[in-house]
C-alpha positions as CSV (number, residue, x, y, z in Angstrom):
1,M,19.7,3.1,10.0
2,T,19.7,5.6,7.2
3,I,19.0,2.9,4.6
4,L,16.1,1.5,6.7
5,L,14.7,5.0,7.1
6,E,15.0,5.6,3.3
7,K,13.2,2.2,2.8
8,Y,10.5,3.1,5.3
9,N,9.9,6.5,3.7
10,A,9.7,5.1,0.1
11,I,7.1,2.5,1.0
12,R,5.0,4.9,3.0
13,Q,5.2,7.5,0.2
14,H,4.1,4.8,-2.3
15,T,0.9,4.2,-0.4
16,E,0.0,7.9,-0.5
17,K,0.9,8.0,-4.2
18,I,-1.8,5.4,-4.9
19,C,-4.3,7.5,-3.1
20,S,-3.2,10.8,-4.8
21,L,-5.5,10.2,-7.8
22,L,-8.7,9.9,-5.5
23,E,-11.4,12.5,-4.8
24,T,-11.9,13.0,-1.2
25,E,-15.4,11.3,-1.5
26,D,-13.6,8.1,-2.8
27,Y,-11.7,7.6,0.5
28,V,-14.8,6.6,2.5
29,P,-17.2,4.1,0.8
30,Q,-17.4,0.4,1.7
31,P,-19.7,-1.1,-0.9
32,A,-18.9,-4.7,0.3
33,T,-17.7,-6.3,3.5
34,F,-14.5,-7.6,1.9
35,V,-13.6,-4.0,0.7
36,S,-12.0,-1.5,3.0
37,P,-12.2,2.2,2.5
38,P,-8.9,3.8,1.3
39,K,-9.0,6.1,4.4
40,W,-9.1,3.0,6.6
41,H,-6.1,1.4,4.8
42,L,-4.1,4.7,5.3
43,A,-4.9,4.7,9.0
44,H,-4.5,1.0,9.7
45,T,-1.0,0.8,8.1
46,S,0.0,3.6,10.5
47,W,-1.6,2.1,13.5
48,F,0.4,-1.1,12.8
49,F,3.7,0.8,13.3
50,E,2.3,2.8,16.3
51,E,0.9,-0.2,18.1
52,F,3.8,-2.7,17.5
53,I,6.8,-0.4,17.5
54,L,6.2,3.0,18.9
55,T,4.0,2.2,22.0
56,K,6.3,-0.8,22.9
57,H,9.8,0.5,22.1
58,L,9.9,4.3,22.0
59,P,10.2,5.8,25.4
60,N,7.6,8.4,26.4
61,Y,5.7,7.9,23.2
62,T,2.1,9.3,23.2
63,V,-0.4,7.8,20.9
64,F,-2.0,10.2,18.3
65,S,-5.6,9.5,19.5
66,D,-7.0,7.1,22.1
67,D,-9.8,6.1,19.7
68,F,-7.6,5.0,16.8
69,C,-6.7,1.5,18.2
70,F,-10.4,0.7,18.3
71,L,-11.1,2.2,14.9
72,F,-8.1,0.9,12.9
73,N,-7.1,-2.5,14.5
74,S,-8.0,-5.0,11.9
75,Y,-8.2,-8.5,13.5
76,Y,-5.6,-8.5,16.4
77,N,-7.5,-9.9,19.4
78,N,-4.5,-9.7,21.5
79,V,-4.5,-6.0,21.1
80,G,-8.1,-5.4,22.2
81,D,-11.5,-4.6,20.9
82,R,-12.1,-3.2,17.4
83,T,-14.8,-2.0,15.2
84,F,-16.6,-4.6,13.1
85,R,-15.1,-5.1,9.6
86,A,-18.4,-4.4,7.8
87,D,-18.6,-1.0,9.6
88,R,-15.4,0.5,8.4
89,G,-17.2,2.6,5.9
90,A,-19.2,4.2,8.7
91,I,-16.2,5.8,10.1
92,T,-16.7,9.3,8.6
93,R,-14.7,10.8,11.4
94,P,-11.7,11.2,11.7
95,G,-11.7,12.9,8.3
96,V,-9.3,12.3,5.5
97,S,-7.1,15.3,6.5
98,Q,-6.7,14.0,10.1
99,V,-5.7,10.6,8.9
100,Y,-2.9,12.1,6.8
101,E,-1.9,14.0,10.0
102,Y,-1.8,10.7,11.8
103,R,0.5,9.3,9.1
104,K,2.9,12.3,9.5
105,H,2.8,11.9,13.2
106,V,3.7,8.2,13.0
107,D,6.4,8.8,10.5
108,K,8.0,11.5,12.6
109,Y,8.4,9.2,15.6
110,M,9.4,6.2,13.6
111,A,12.4,8.2,12.4
112,L,13.3,8.5,16.1
113,A,12.7,4.9,16.8
114,L,14.9,3.8,14.0
115,Q,17.7,5.5,15.7
116,L,17.5,3.2,18.6
117,D,19.9,0.2,18.8
118,N,17.1,-2.4,19.1
119,N,17.1,-5.6,17.1
120,E,13.3,-6.2,17.8
121,I,12.5,-2.9,16.1
122,G,14.3,-4.1,13.0
123,K,12.3,-7.3,12.8
124,L,9.0,-5.5,13.4
125,L,9.9,-2.8,10.9
126,E,10.4,-5.4,8.2
127,L,7.1,-7.1,9.1
128,G,5.4,-3.7,9.1
129,L,6.8,-2.7,5.7
130,N,5.7,-5.9,4.1
131,H,2.3,-5.5,5.8
132,E,2.0,-2.0,4.2
133,Q,2.9,-3.5,0.8
134,Q,0.1,-6.0,1.1
135,H,-2.2,-3.1,1.8
136,Q,-0.9,-1.2,-1.2
137,E,-2.3,-4.0,-3.4
138,L,-5.5,-4.1,-1.4
139,L,-5.8,-0.4,-1.9
140,L,-5.6,-0.7,-5.6
141,T,-8.2,-3.6,-5.8
142,D,-10.5,-1.9,-3.3
143,I,-10.3,1.3,-5.2
144,K,-11.2,-0.5,-8.4
145,Y,-14.3,-2.2,-6.7
146,I,-15.4,1.1,-5.1
147,L,-15.3,2.8,-8.5
148,S,-16.9,-0.1,-10.3
149,C,-20.0,0.6,-8.2
150,N,-20.4,4.0,-9.7
151,P,-22.8,3.6,-12.7
152,T,-20.6,6.2,-14.7
153,F,-17.7,3.9,-14.5
154,P,-15.1,6.6,-13.5
155,V,-11.5,6.4,-14.5
156,Y,-8.8,6.0,-11.8
157,S,-5.9,6.4,-14.2
158,K,-5.6,6.2,-18.0
159,D,-2.0,5.1,-17.5
160,V,-2.9,1.8,-15.7
161,K,-3.3,-0.8,-18.5
162,W,-3.0,-4.0,-16.5
163,E,-6.2,-5.5,-17.9
164,S,-4.6,-5.6,-21.3
165,Q,-1.6,-7.6,-20.3
166,K,-0.8,-10.7,-22.4
167,N,1.1,-13.9,-22.1
168,E,4.8,-13.8,-23.0
169,S,5.1,-17.4,-23.9
170,N,2.9,-20.5,-24.4
171,G,3.2,-24.3,-24.3
172,F,3.4,-27.0,-21.6
173,I,6.4,-27.5,-19.3
174,T,7.1,-31.0,-18.1
175,I,8.3,-31.5,-14.5
176,P,9.7,-34.9,-13.8
177,E,8.7,-37.1,-11.0
178,G,10.7,-36.8,-7.9
179,V,11.1,-35.7,-4.2
180,Y,11.4,-31.9,-4.0
181,S,11.8,-29.3,-1.3
182,I,9.4,-26.5,-0.8
183,G,9.1,-23.7,1.6
184,F,11.3,-20.6,2.5
185,D,14.8,-21.2,3.7
186,G,17.3,-18.4,3.0
187,D,18.1,-14.8,3.3
188,G,15.6,-11.9,3.1
189,F,12.1,-11.4,4.3
190,S,9.5,-14.1,4.4
191,F,6.1,-14.5,6.3
192,D,5.8,-17.3,8.9
193,N,3.4,-19.3,6.8
194,E,6.2,-20.0,4.3
195,H,8.3,-21.6,7.0
196,G,8.8,-25.2,7.7
197,K,10.8,-26.1,4.6
198,H,10.1,-29.8,3.9
199,K,10.2,-32.5,1.2
200,T,7.2,-33.4,-1.0
201,Y,6.9,-36.2,-3.6
202,L,5.5,-35.2,-7.0
203,H,4.4,-37.4,-9.9
204,E,5.4,-36.1,-13.4
205,F,3.1,-33.4,-14.5
206,E,2.7,-30.9,-17.4
207,I,1.9,-27.3,-16.6
208,N,1.0,-24.5,-19.1
209,N,3.5,-21.7,-19.3
210,A,0.6,-19.4,-20.2
211,L,-2.4,-18.2,-18.2
212,V,-6.0,-18.5,-19.6
213,T,-6.9,-15.6,-21.8
214,N,-10.2,-13.6,-22.1
215,G,-10.9,-15.2,-25.4
216,E,-10.4,-18.8,-24.0
217,Y,-12.7,-18.0,-21.1
218,L,-15.3,-16.6,-23.5
219,E,-15.5,-20.0,-25.1
220,F,-16.3,-21.5,-21.7
221,I,-19.1,-18.9,-21.3
222,A,-20.4,-19.5,-25.0
223,A,-20.4,-23.2,-24.3
224,G,-22.8,-22.7,-21.4
225,G,-20.2,-23.3,-18.7
226,Y,-22.1,-21.2,-16.2
227,N,-25.3,-23.3,-16.8
228,D,-23.9,-26.9,-16.5
229,F,-23.5,-28.2,-13.0
230,N,-21.3,-31.0,-14.3
231,Y,-18.2,-28.7,-14.2
232,W,-18.8,-27.2,-10.8
233,L,-18.0,-28.1,-7.3
234,D,-21.2,-28.3,-5.3
235,E,-20.5,-25.2,-3.2
236,G,-19.5,-23.5,-6.4
237,W,-22.7,-24.4,-8.2
238,A,-24.7,-23.0,-5.1
239,W,-22.7,-19.8,-5.3
240,V,-23.3,-19.4,-9.1
241,N,-27.0,-19.8,-8.7
242,S,-27.4,-17.9,-5.4
243,N,-25.6,-14.8,-6.9
244,N,-26.6,-15.1,-10.6
245,I,-23.0,-15.4,-11.7
246,N,-22.6,-15.7,-15.4
247,A,-19.2,-14.0,-16.1
248,P,-16.0,-12.9,-14.4
249,L,-16.3,-9.9,-12.0
250,Y,-16.5,-6.5,-13.8
251,W,-17.8,-8.0,-17.0
252,H,-20.8,-6.4,-18.6
253,K,-22.6,-7.5,-21.8
254,I,-23.6,-4.2,-23.5
255,N,-25.4,-4.2,-26.9
256,D,-24.4,-7.9,-27.3
257,R,-20.7,-7.1,-26.8
258,W,-18.6,-8.1,-23.7
259,Q,-17.0,-5.1,-22.0
260,H,-15.3,-4.9,-18.5
261,F,-14.6,-2.3,-16.0
262,T,-10.9,-1.5,-15.6
263,L,-8.9,1.1,-13.7
264,S,-8.9,3.0,-17.0
265,G,-12.7,2.9,-17.2
266,L,-15.0,0.8,-19.2
267,Q,-13.3,-1.0,-22.2
268,E,-14.1,-3.8,-24.7
269,I,-12.8,-7.2,-23.7
270,D,-9.4,-8.0,-25.4
271,P,-9.5,-11.7,-26.3
272,D,-5.8,-12.0,-26.2
273,A,-5.4,-10.5,-22.8
274,I,-5.1,-12.6,-19.6
275,V,-8.5,-13.2,-17.8
276,N,-8.8,-11.3,-14.5
277,H,-11.0,-11.5,-11.4
278,I,-11.7,-15.3,-11.3
279,S,-12.9,-17.1,-8.2
280,F,-11.5,-20.5,-7.2
281,F,-14.9,-21.9,-8.0
282,E,-14.7,-20.5,-11.6
283,A,-11.1,-21.6,-12.1
284,S,-11.9,-25.2,-11.0
285,A,-15.1,-25.3,-13.4
286,Y,-13.0,-23.9,-16.3
287,A,-10.3,-26.5,-15.7
288,E,-13.0,-29.3,-15.6
289,W,-14.5,-28.1,-18.8
290,K,-11.1,-28.1,-20.5
291,G,-10.4,-31.6,-19.1
292,M,-7.5,-30.3,-17.1
293,R,-6.9,-29.3,-13.5
294,L,-5.3,-26.7,-11.4
295,A,-1.8,-27.2,-10.0
296,T,-1.2,-27.9,-6.3
297,E,0.8,-25.3,-4.5
298,Q,3.7,-27.8,-4.3
299,E,3.7,-28.3,-8.1
300,W,3.4,-24.6,-8.7
301,E,6.4,-23.8,-6.5
302,I,8.7,-26.5,-8.1
303,A,7.6,-25.3,-11.6
304,S,8.1,-21.6,-10.8
305,N,11.6,-21.5,-11.8
306,K,10.8,-22.7,-15.4
307,M,7.7,-20.6,-16.2
308,N,6.6,-17.0,-16.4
309,W,4.5,-15.7,-13.6
310,G,3.7,-12.4,-11.8
311,K,0.8,-10.9,-13.8
312,R,-2.0,-12.6,-11.9
313,W,-2.4,-14.4,-8.6
314,E,-2.9,-18.0,-9.6
315,W,-5.4,-20.3,-7.8
316,T,-4.0,-23.6,-6.8
317,N,-6.0,-26.7,-5.7
318,S,-4.4,-26.6,-2.3
319,A,-6.2,-25.7,0.9
320,Y,-4.5,-23.2,3.1
321,L,-2.9,-25.3,5.9
322,P,0.3,-25.1,7.9
323,Y,3.5,-26.7,6.6
324,P,5.1,-29.5,8.6
325,Y,7.2,-28.0,11.5
326,Y,5.2,-24.7,11.4
327,N,5.1,-22.9,14.6
328,K,2.7,-20.0,15.0
329,P,4.5,-17.0,16.7
330,D,3.3,-16.0,20.2
331,G,1.1,-12.9,20.8
332,A,-0.5,-10.6,18.3
333,V,2.2,-11.1,15.6
334,G,1.0,-14.8,15.6
335,E,-2.4,-13.8,14.5
336,Y,-1.0,-12.5,11.2
337,N,-1.4,-15.8,9.3
338,G,-1.8,-18.9,11.5
339,K,-5.4,-18.4,12.6
340,F,-6.6,-18.1,9.0
341,M,-5.5,-21.6,8.1
342,I,-9.1,-22.9,7.6
343,N,-11.7,-22.7,4.8
344,Q,-9.4,-20.9,2.3
345,M,-7.5,-21.8,-0.8
346,V,-3.8,-20.9,-1.7
347,L,-2.9,-18.6,-4.6
348,R,0.7,-18.5,-5.8
349,G,2.9,-15.9,-7.6
350,A,2.0,-12.2,-7.7
351,S,-0.2,-9.8,-9.7
352,C,0.1,-6.7,-11.7
353,A,-1.1,-4.9,-8.6
354,T,1.6,-6.4,-6.3
355,S,4.1,-3.8,-5.0
356,P,7.6,-3.8,-6.2
357,Q,10.0,-6.3,-4.4
358,H,7.0,-8.0,-2.8
359,S,7.0,-11.3,-4.5
360,R,8.8,-14.6,-4.3
361,A,8.1,-18.2,-5.4
362,T,7.4,-19.3,-1.8
363,Y,4.8,-16.6,-1.1
364,R,1.5,-18.1,-0.1
365,N,-1.5,-15.9,-0.6
366,F,-4.9,-17.1,0.5
367,F,-8.5,-16.3,0.0
368,H,-12.0,-17.8,0.3
369,A,-13.1,-19.8,-2.8
370,E,-15.7,-17.2,-3.9
371,E,-13.5,-14.2,-3.7
372,R,-12.5,-12.6,-7.0
373,W,-11.9,-8.8,-6.5
374,Q,-8.1,-9.5,-6.6
375,F,-6.3,-9.9,-9.9
376,N,-6.8,-13.6,-9.9
377,G,-6.3,-15.9,-13.0
378,I,-6.0,-19.4,-14.1
379,R,-3.1,-21.7,-15.0
380,L,-3.9,-25.2,-16.2
381,V,-2.2,-28.6,-15.6
382,K,-2.8,-31.7,-17.8
383,K,-4.7,-34.5,-16.0
């Protein structure tokens, strides 16, 4: 249990380290529905351990506050009522200091719970820690979005230079025709949506070992890519026109020069760096403009052991659906993935903001086609 407690403490401390660079006022804003305030992330990840482990498995445990389940439950209908997602920024009370007290309270009792001889606690702990690592990435991307809404373009950290990352290699990789197996089947943690390992047939295809760069994407913009409906899916074209989209998220044309907001502040676009914050609609349109396409998630997984990945989440051309033989777990834990298998697209890999030891080739991330505040990029496949 000592090793488990050390792992628990390390992950919990990493969450607080991410927030250590914030001003108190940064913890509260919610400038868009898809963004959650940092204070909410801190509380929600603590509530997860309290709700699923402490209240169920630690005898005589008393919750920190009767209000917190309503305030900090995200989407678990089995647990009970909750505040609307769009209203998370209105939760000015409890204050930031009380949320940190809540985290200390949960950590104190989790140390006791981990001394119990209970296999169910071990399973839930692993899920809870991976859940917190997901929120660490969301924290970083939500903090970036919150700070980007400030007209002074404040700096989160001069030491974070993710937006300047470049490809390590180039060229296309050929994957031969054949029947392959995909899905998780092995040791270590995995989410339930990775389960149901199964065979899939693939035609031969060629996939780029490099992601699209800023310079390459600038060519798409200069060629009028955002103004030509021929490259866009119908919903994507409607999204472009309804929202006046003409560049990736965080890009600003200032004095006829493209700049973008980064976690290090406003900077000029580096044409050799990998493009960031691209929606599925944009990725699809760019691929069409290049006369290429996006990989399916099956193709991506099979090619993953031959290509470099991990700097950007990579859009695939696969809808987020259950694998064959997938069984949604019972109860609240079953709400984690299964109920979202509709109207979303799969992304594969990991990003620069992904927490350490939280990536694998079978990982299935998923977002709506218009969402782009994550570190999303583009990898092309020849038609």
